[in-house]
C-alpha positions in Angstrom: 51.2 -5.4 -18.3 53.2 -6.2 -21.3 56.4 -4.3 -22.4 54.7 -2.7 -25.4 51.7 -1.6 -23.2 54.2 0.1 -20.8 56.0 1.9 -23.7 52.6 3.1 -25.1 52.0 4.7 -21.7 55.3 6.3 -21.8 54.8 7.8 -25.2 51.3 8.9 -24.4 52.6 10.6 -21.2 55.3 12.2 -23.1 52.9 13.6 -25.8 51.6 16.5 -23.7 54.0 19.5 -23.6 52.8 20.2 -19.8 54.1 16.7 -18.7 57.2 17.1 -20.5 57.7 20.4 -18.7 56.9 18.9 -15.4 59.5 16.2 -16.0 62.1 19.1 -16.9 61.2 20.6 -13.4 62.0 17.3 -11.8 65.4 16.7 -13.7 67.7 18.4 -11.5 66.0 17.5 -8.1 62.8 16.0 -6.5 60.0 18.6 -5.7 56.9 18.4 -3.7 53.6 18.7 -5.4 53.2 22.0 -3.8 56.4 23.3 -5.3 55.3 22.1 -8.7 51.8 23.8 -8.3 53.7 27.1 -7.5 55.9 26.6 -10.4 53.0 26.0 -12.8 50.8 28.5 -11.4 48.8 28.8 -14.7 47.3 25.5 -13.8 45.2 24.5 -10.7 46.5 22.0 -8.3 44.0 19.4 -9.5 45.3 19.6 -13.0 48.7 19.3 -11.9 47.9 16.2 -9.9 46.3 14.7 -12.9 49.3 15.3 -15.1 51.5 13.8 -12.4 49.3 10.8 -12.2 49.7 10.1 -15.9 53.6 10.6 -15.4 53.3 8.1 -12.4 51.3 5.5 -14.3 53.8 5.5 -17.1 56.5 5.1 -14.6 58.3 8.4 -15.5 57.6 9.9 -11.9 57.9 8.1 -8.5 55.9 9.7 -5.7 56.8 9.3 -1.9 54.6 10.6 0.8 56.8 12.0 3.7 54.4 13.4 6.3 52.1 15.7 4.7 54.1 16.3 1.7 54.4 14.2 -1.5 57.8 14.3 -3.1 57.9 13.6 -6.9 61.1 12.1 -8.2 62.0 11.6 -12.0 62.6 8.1 -13.1 64.5 8.4 -16.4 64.5 4.7 -16.8 61.7 4.3 -19.1 63.1 6.9 -21.5 66.4 4.9 -21.4 64.5 1.8 -22.4 62.9 3.6 -25.3 66.4 4.9 -26.3 67.9 1.6 -26.3 65.0 -0.1 -28.2 64.5 2.6 -30.8 67.0 5.4 -30.9 70.2 3.6 -30.1 69.8 1.2 -33.2 69.3 4.1 -35.5 72.1 6.2 -33.9 74.8 3.6 -34.4 73.7 3.3 -38.1 74.0 7.1 -38.5 77.5 7.2 -36.7 78.6 4.4 -39.1 77.6 6.5 -42.0 79.3 9.5 -40.9 82.4 7.4 -40.3 82.3 6.2 -43.9 81.6 9.5 -45.2 84.6 10.9 -43.2 86.8 8.0 -44.7 85.6 8.7 -48.2 86.3 12.5 -47.9 89.9 11.8 -46.6 90.6 9.3 -49.2 89.6 11.5 -52.3 92.4 12.2 -54.6 93.7 15.7 -54.4 92.3 16.7 -57.9 88.7 15.5 -56.9 88.3 17.7 -53.9 85.9 20.6 -54.1 
């Protein structure tokens, strides 16, 4: 699978609010599928499993089976890769612009200040 195909999977996985909510639930610590189902009680277990499957396919969740339990771990690396590719470059430009604006404002003659 190419890098762009994997990026498409990540964006598609992040497109659904419920999947973002699942990732938020895993942000602080891994949880079992049962714990996630209890947390999202408005959804049935099958639906939670389907959403976790989409997140797994995108590499955003890593699942490990321990005995009868399936532990789900958040993998933030694909999000970091998107940040590095898309957001980082734009953010540095914005920071440069803010720095130039700050310098310009500090260097205004006293009679031109608003």
